[in-house]
N, C-alpha and C positions, 0 to 999 in steps of 0.2 A: 385859129382853131381852139385855143384856150378859152377865148371869150364866147365861143359858141356853146359851151356847156351850160345848160340851164337847170341841171339836176340839183334839187335842194334849194333853189332860189324862189323867192316870193314875188309875185307880180301884183302890185297893189292897184286895185280898182274897185269900183262899187258894182257888184253883180249879185244875182240871186244865189249863185254858188258860193261866193265869198261870205254871204251873210248866213249860211247854214252853220249849224253847230259842228265843231270839229269831230265829235263822236259820230254824227251822221255821215260825214265825209269818209271817216275811217271805215265804218261798216260798209258804206256803198262801194268804196274802192276794193275792199276785201271780197265782196260778193262779185264785183265785176271781174277781178282777177281769177276767181274760182270759175266763173262762167266761161272764161277763155280756155281753161283746161278741160272743161266739160264739152265744149263745142267740138263737133266732129264732122259737120257738113256745111255746105255753103249757106244754108238758111240760117244757121246759128251765127255764122260770121257776119251775115247781112244784118241780123238783129243787133249784134255787137257794134257794127259800124254806125247804124242809125242812132243807137243810144249814145255812143261816144260823140258823134257829130252834134247831137242836141246839147249835151253837157258842155262841149267846147263853145258853142254859140252862146249858151246861157252864162258862161264864165266871163265872156268878153275879153279873153286872152287872145291876142292875135295869133292866127294859125302859123304865120311865118315865124313868130317867136318860138313856138313849140317845135316846128319842123327843124329850125336851126339847131336845137339841142340834140336832134337825132344823128347829127354828123359823128358824134363821139362813139356810136355803136355800129357804124357801117361795117367795120371789120368783123365784129362778132356776128352780125346779121349775115354777111356773105359766107362766113365760115360755117355757120349752122345750115344754111341753104345748100352749100356744096356737099356737106356730109350727107344730108338727107337725100340729095338728088342722085349721088353716085354710089351710095352704099346700101340703098334700099332695093331689095330683090322683088321681082314681080313680072308683070307682062311687059316684055321689052318694047320700047319705042325706038331707041337708038342703040345699036350694037355694032360698034366699029372699033377695031383694035382694042385699046384699053378703056374705051369710053362705053359705059353701059348705063343707060338711063331707062328706067321702067316707068310705067304709067302711075303705079303706086308711089314711086319715089318723087315724081313730079308733083303729084297731089300733096304729098306730105311736105315737100319743100315749100310750096306755096302757102300752105296752112301754117307752117312753122314761121315763115317770114311775117305773115299777118299777125300771128300770135305775139311774136317778139315786139313788133312795132306797137301793137295795142297795149301790151304790158307796160312799155315805157311811157306811152302817152297817158294811160290811165293813172300810173303812179305819179307822173309829173303833174297831172291835174290836181292831185291832192296837195302837193307841196307848193304849187304855183298859186293856189287860192287860199292857203292856210298859213298863218304866221307860225314861226317856230314855237312861240309861247302857246298858241292855240293848239298845236300838235301835242305839246307836252301835257297840257291840261286835259285834252281829249283822250290821250293814251292812258294817262293816269286814272281818269274816271272810268274808262272802259275796262281796265284791268284791275280795278280796285278790289274785286273779290279775291284776287291772289294774295292780298295782304293777310288774309286769314291763315295762310300756310307759310307766312314769314317770307314771302317774296318781296324784295325791295323795289316795288313798282315805281315809286317816286324817283329813286336813284337811276333806274333804267330809263325812265322817261326823260329825266334831265340830261343824261348822257347822249341820248338820241337827239334831243333838241340842240345841244351844244355842237354835236357833230354836223347837223344840218346847217347850223349857223356858220360853222367854220368853212363849209364847202365854197361859197362864193368868195370868202376872204382869202383862202388858199389859192383859188383860181386867179384872183387878181394879183396876189403875191408872186405866183409862178410866172405870170405874164410880165411883170416888172423885172424879175430876175433874168428871164430869157432875153428881154430887150437889152438889159445892161450887159449880159455876157456876150450877146451878138455884137454890141458896140465895141467890145474888147477883142473881137475876132473869133469868138466861139462859133462853131458850125454844128447845128443840130439836124441838118438835112442830108448831107452827102455821106458816102461810105457804106460799107456793108453793115449787117445787123450788129456784129460785135463792136465795130467802130462807133456806131450810133449809141450803143450802151455806154461805152467809155466816155463819149461826148456828153452824156447826161450827168456825169459826176459833178461838174461845175454848177449844175442846176440843182441837183438833189441835196448837196451838202448845205448851202445857204437856206434852202427851203425847209429842211428839217430843223436847222437852228432857229429859224424864224417861228416855226410851228411850236417848238418846245418853249421858246420865249413867250409866245402868246399864251400858251397853256399855263405857264408859271404865273404870268401876270393875272390871268383869270382866277387861278386858285387863290392868290393873295387877295384879290379884290373880294372874292366870296368869303374868305376868312375874316377880312376886315369888316364885313357887314354881318358877321356872326351867323353865317349860313350853317345850319345843322340838319339839313334834310327837311322832311315834311312834318317833323314833330312840332306841333303848336302853330303851324302856318295857316293863314287864312287867305282867301282870294278876294282881290278888289272887285273882280268881275266874275262871279261864279257862273258856271255853265248852266243854262236852262233851255230846255227844249221849247220850241215855238211851233205854231201850226204849220209853218213851211217845212219844218223837219219831219212832221208826220206825213206831209205830202211827198217829200223826197223819199222817205222810207217806203211808202206805197209804190212809188214809181220804180225804185230799185228792185223791190221784191217782185213786182209785176214783170219786169224785164227778166229777172232770174228765172221765174217760173216759165216764161215764154221760151227761154233758151233750153231749159230742161225738157219741156214738152216737144220742142222741135227736134232735139237730139233723140228722144225716146221714140217718137212717132214716125220720123222720117229716115 
């Protein structure tokens, strides 16, 4: 289960999506996520499905690899669907004892499930096809205008980059600690909820110690290299837009306009 988490991980391969400028992918991801909240009918979600399918095929990231990372949100997905299904009032479809399911609740539950899945897949697509350094540079460039009002854009971007880079490291560390504790007789599966929480203590304590140790080592390494933020720093590979980025912007804007049109007109 731990190894199935793919959030924040980079899948290295050569594809048209990988070669795009990080700023293009950030803007495209943002517009795609906004379009999912605008969508309110089946035609909008059909357009979102086709667009996401095309992007996944162009990225050359295996679908099985992306679906594997969805296991971590199954509980959240089921909880959201259940709430929408049983707590939404409307035209009754099933009305038996304490079970009340309406047509509006069923529709909302289906749309909510699709929206959550697409939100995760769309966000994952950005991190799977963009290196942490690329995300940092793209975010810093995109939010550069905030520097005029004294917002520490570089520091925020660096913190996000470090957090993304630490996700796969902490996942691997958690897996190692779990296996070591299970070899010593620890049980993380059986018992009620309270017992399971207590059983997590032998896992959380060494994990936090390891995380703080890695953070301290990283801070010392950055200080040893005289890191002082973005003051006076230059880029070995500065970001530059290419023709493919213009085509990607046109495709994303065309998709966004299509979703808005479908939502307004249908």
